[in-house]
N, C-alpha and C positions, 0 to 999 in steps of 0.2 A: 466404428460405431456411428450410427446415424444420429445427427444432432437432435432429431425428433424424439429420440429415446434417452437422451442424456439426462441424468439427475445429478446435479453438482452443487455443492455448498461452498460458499466462500466467506471468509471472515477476516477482519483486520482490527487490531487494537494498537497500532503503532504510533498514533498521534493522539491528540485530545479527543478525536472522534472514535466512535465505536460503530463498526459497519458490518452488516451481514447481508448476503444475497443468496438466493436459491433459484437455480434454473431447473425446471423439469419440463422436458419437451419444449414447446414454444412459449411456455409461461415463465415469467421472471418476477420474483418477489424480492423486495429490498427493504432494509431498515437502516437508517443512518441517524446517529445521535451524537451530539457534542456533549460529552460527559467526562470532563477531566477527573482522573483518579477514581473513577467508578467502573472501570473496565471489567475488573474481576467480578463485580456484582451484576453487571448488565449483560455481558456477552452470552452466557448460557441461556438466560431467559429470552433473549432476542433470537437465538438459534431455535429454541423450542417453539417460539411464536410462529416462525416461518414454516417449520416442519408441520405444526398443527394446522396452519392455514392451508398447506398443500396436501394435507392428509397423508404424509409420508413419515416413515421412521428412518433412523440413521442407516440401518442395514440395507435399505433399499437404494441408497446412493451409490454412485460410481466412484466418488472420491471427494476430497476436501481440499480447497485452495486456501492458502493463508498469506497474509501480508508479511513478508520475511524481513522487512525493514528497507532502508534505514528509518529510524525514528527514536522515540523514547526507549531507553534500555528496558525499563520495566514493562512498557506496553508491548514491545516486541517479544519479550519473554512470555508474557501472558498469552499472546496470540499463538506462539509456537506450542506452549504447554497445553492450552485448551485444544488445539488441533490434534496434538498427539493423543490426548486423553480420549477424545471423541473417536479418532481413527482406530486406536487400539481396541476399544470396546466393540466396534462394528467391523473390524478387520478391513479397513479402507485404505487405499493409497492416498498420498498427499502430494501437493506441489506448491512451492513458494513463488510469489510474484513480488517484484520490486514495488515499493510504495510510490517511488518517483515515476516509474513507468505507468502505474495505474492512473496517476494524475495527468500524465501526458496523454494517455488514451482518452481520458475524459475530455480533454481539450479538443481532440479530433472529433469526438462524438458530438460535443455541444457547439463547437465553433468551426469545425472543418479544418482545424490546424494541421499542418504538415511538418512544422518545426516547433519544438517546445523545449524550454528550459525550465525544469522543475526544481524547486528549492524549498526545503523544510527548515524552519528555524530549529537549530540544533542546540541552542543555548551556548553559554561560554563564548558569546559573540561570534558564533560560527553558523554556517548553514550546511545541510546535506544537499548536494546539488548534482544534477546530471542533465545531459543534453540528449534529446531524442528526435528521431526523424521517422516519418511514415514509410513503411514498406509493406506492400500488399495488405493495406487496411489496418495494420498493427504498428504501434509505436515500438521502435527498436532503439537500444542505447547506441549513441554515437561516441560517447566518452565513458570512462570509468566513473562510477559514482564515488564521490569523495566528500570529506568534511573539511571545510576551509573557512577562514575569515574572509568575508566578502571583498574587503579592500585588497586582498592579496591575489585574487583571481585574475588571470589573464583576460584580455578582451576577447569576446566570443567571435566577433566579426562575421556574423551570419548575414546572408542576403535574403531579401524577401520578408514576408510577414513571419515574425517569430512571436509565439505566445509564451507568456510567463505564468506559471501556476505555483500554488503552495504558499504556506505561511511565511517562508523566507522572503518572498517578494513584498509582503506586507510590512515586515519588520525592517528590512534593509532596502527599501525601494530605491532610494536615491543612489546608494552605492552600486547596486546591481544595474541600475539603468545607465550608469556611467560606463559599464562594460558592454551593454547591449541595449539598444533601443527596442523595446518589446511591447507587445500588447498585453497588458496585465489582465488576466481572466480572474476577476475578483470573486467569481462564483465557484472557483475551484481552489479551495484552501486545503482540503484534506483528501486523502485517497478514499475511494469508495469500492466496496467489495464487488459491486456489479461490473466495474471495469476490470477487476482482476479475473472475473469469469471469462470475459472476452479474450484476455491475453492467455488464459490457461487452456482454452479449448483446443488449439493446435497441439499443445503438449500432451493432452489426453489422447488425442487421435494418434499421436506418434509413440504412445506408450512410455512417456517420460515421467509419469508420476512414480513416486518411490514409496517404500514402506515407511510407516510413521516414525520409526526410530531414526530415520535418515533425514528428517525435517531439520533444517538448519537456519538459524537466524543470520541476518547480515547487519552487523552493527556499524560498519565502516570505520569507526574509530574505537580504540580500546578504553580510553578514559571514560569514567563516569561523570555525569554532569552535576557533581556535588562536591562540597568540601566539608570535612569533619571539623566542627568548631571545638575549641578547647572545652572539655568537660561536658560535651553534648554529643549524643549519637545522632547522626543524620543518615538518611537513606537516599539512594539514587532515585532520580525521576524516571 
């Protein structure tokens, strides 16, 4: 399929941010909002706003891209659920993109980065972290994504300019910098749906999008980031 004809929607609710992007032909529309605990209220209006702006309906799209995690358990679930609901209704295929990879791609786009360590604050004194390197214009994972306490990570020992992105580098800057001297890109704290579109285009061309019921989240760890207090019901974040 020619890029000029592609109509693709991307959305992400995996972190404190809510992000939507729509590519149709050579046009790209984006919306990014930091709205903690408001994702379920904001995501569908944001999607509809971009569709209205483009003059498109869901059934005119070629597919939906979603942030598959890692990130907030509730946020990841919302993103997958909304994606499936939209895709089922319009009979569209879907494709999941790593939130860490999306931030790494943003570092390449904005700063020309070729090596990136992406880290999201995972609470419980941990980060979700992954290392990425540029291959053919796209950021590819060099390590498995994992959840770990920053002080337990092995030194990265990378040569050359290494960029650091994500909220994990804000929360645990001193500990992580002891593992790797890096250029902290303070303008990239959250994944953006527009970078997920960039990473998903080769998958669309290769026919790797899947049916909506096959959309799967990636939590990285099984534990929820909450504790139930005596006599009180708590909910995971």
